N, C-alpha and C positions, 0 to 999 in steps of 0.2 A: 227487511227493508234497510237500505243503506242510509247512513247519516251524511247527507250531502251538505257541503258548505254553500251557503247562498251566494251566488255571484252578484256583485253590485250591478244595478241597472245603469244604463247610459242615458243621460239627458243631453240637451243641446242649449247653447246660448249663441246669439248672433253678434257679429261685429257690426257696429252701427255707423261707422264712417271711414273715409279714406279709400285706398285702393282695393281693400277686401270687403267693402261695405256689403252687408246682407249675407255674407258667408256664415254658415253655421259651424260651430265647433262642438265636438262631443266632449262630455266630461262625465266621470263616474259619480253616482249618487253615494257619497261618503259622508258620514257624520261630521258636522261642523263645516262642510264645504258649502258656501253660499256665494255664488257669483254676484258681483256688484250689479244691481238692477240697471236696466237700460236708461231710465230717466236720470239716475245718478251718474252713470258713465257719460251720458251726453253733457251734463253739467261739468263734470271733471275735465273732459277733453275740450270743452269750450274755454274753460279757464286756462288750459295748457296749450291752446292752439299755437301761439307764437313761440312756444318753448319746445315743441316736439320735433321739429325738423332737425335731423342729424343729431338728435340727443342720444346719449348713452343712458340706458334705463336699467334699474335694478328692481325686480319684483320679488320682494323678500319672502312672502308666503303666497306663491303663485296660485294655488288652488286650481280653478278651471283654466287659468292662463289668460282669461279674457282681457285683463288690463294690459298685459304685455303684448298680446297679439293686436289689440286695438292700437297700442303705441306704434308697433311696426307698420300697421295699416296706414297710420297717419304720418309716417315719415321718419320715425326714429331710426338711427343708424344701427343700433344693436340693443339687445335685451338679454340680461342675465335673469333667469328664473330659478328660484329655489323652491323645491317641492319634495317633501320626504315620502309622500304616500304613493299608493298604486297609481294615482292620477298622473304621475310623471310619464308613464307610458302613453297615455292619451295626449299629453303635451307634445311628445315627440311625433306622434301620428299627425296631429294638427299642424305642426311645423312643416311636415312633408306635404300635406294637402295644400297649404298656403305657399309652398315653395320658398320658405324663409329659414331653412335650417342653417344657412351660412350666417345669418344675423342673430341667431338665437343660441345661447349657451345655457344648457339645462343642468342644474346641480341637484342630484337626487339624494338629499340628506336634510337634516333639520337646519333651520336658519342659524341656530346657535353653533352648529359645526361648520356651516358654509361661510358665514360672514368673516371669520378670522382668516380664511384662505384667500380672500379677495384683497387686492392691493392698489386699486385705482379709484379715484372719486367718480361719482356718477352725476349726471345732470338732473335726472328725475328719479326719485325713489318711491315705489309703492310699498307702504308699510301697513298691511291689512291682515293681521293674524287672526286665527279663530278666536272669537270673543271669549269663549269659556276658558281659554288658557291664560288670559291676562298677560300677554307678552310684550305689549307696546313699549314700555319703558326699557325692559331688559334688551330688546332688539335695537332700540334707539341707542342705548349705551354702547352696544357692539359696533354700530355704524360710526359713532363718534370715536370710539377707541381705536378703530382700524382706519380712520381717515377716509371713509367712503363718501365724503361730501366735500364740496368746495363752497366758496362764498355765495354762489348763485344757485346752488342745488335747491330744487323744490321737492318737498316731501309730502306725499298724499297719504292720509290715513283715514280710516273709518272705524267707528266704534258704536257700541250700544249706550255709551255715555258721552258727555261733552269731552272733546279732546283735551281741554285744559284740566280735566280730572284724571285722564289716563297717563299723562306725561308729567313727571316731576321736573324734568329739564326745562328751563325757560324756552318757549318757542314763540316765534313771531308769526301769529296766525294771519295769513294774507287773505284767504277767502274761506268761507265756511257755509254750510247749509245743513238742514235737517230734513230728511225725507222719511216719513213714517217714523220708525224707531231708530233710524241710522243717523248718527252725527258724523259728518264728513268735512274734511278741510284740507287746505294746502298751507304748509308752513315752511319757514326757513330756520336754520340753526345759527347761533352766533358762530362765525368762522374762527374765533379765537378759542383754542382748546383750554 
């Protein structure tokens, strides 16, 4: 009998608004990968409604890609997704299915390696790393160090703890919610380095 490596199963998540509303996206069932639930995504994009049109978006730990694809569906100009896992192949397939490969730049490496290669500020940043890795502050430090934000950049994050506990950098929490065990919010950084 051969020792076969178990192939990850494929799951689906749907886009909830915009031009691709109700479209299903495939993602691999990988440890630590937890797409933002529909209810929380609806809240998030209601918060960002007036900020999404023609926005440049950075999805630091893309995972299923649902936040970035939702942003494109709702009028974002472009999205940079960073995803080091096998899931990156699914992200490319989903971009082709949605006909948005021109607006999507996918970087298939860790956020720690990718962020220093970027050199332009983004309008919206999704900072939602795997909870077990506790990367919130170290990734925010790289965003700050490499000037990937401007005065009006909105940063969305979610955690299994209050956001004021996962970040040591002072943040201006603009909106926040708790849904189940997830603490989520949008904040700004002080533009002065």
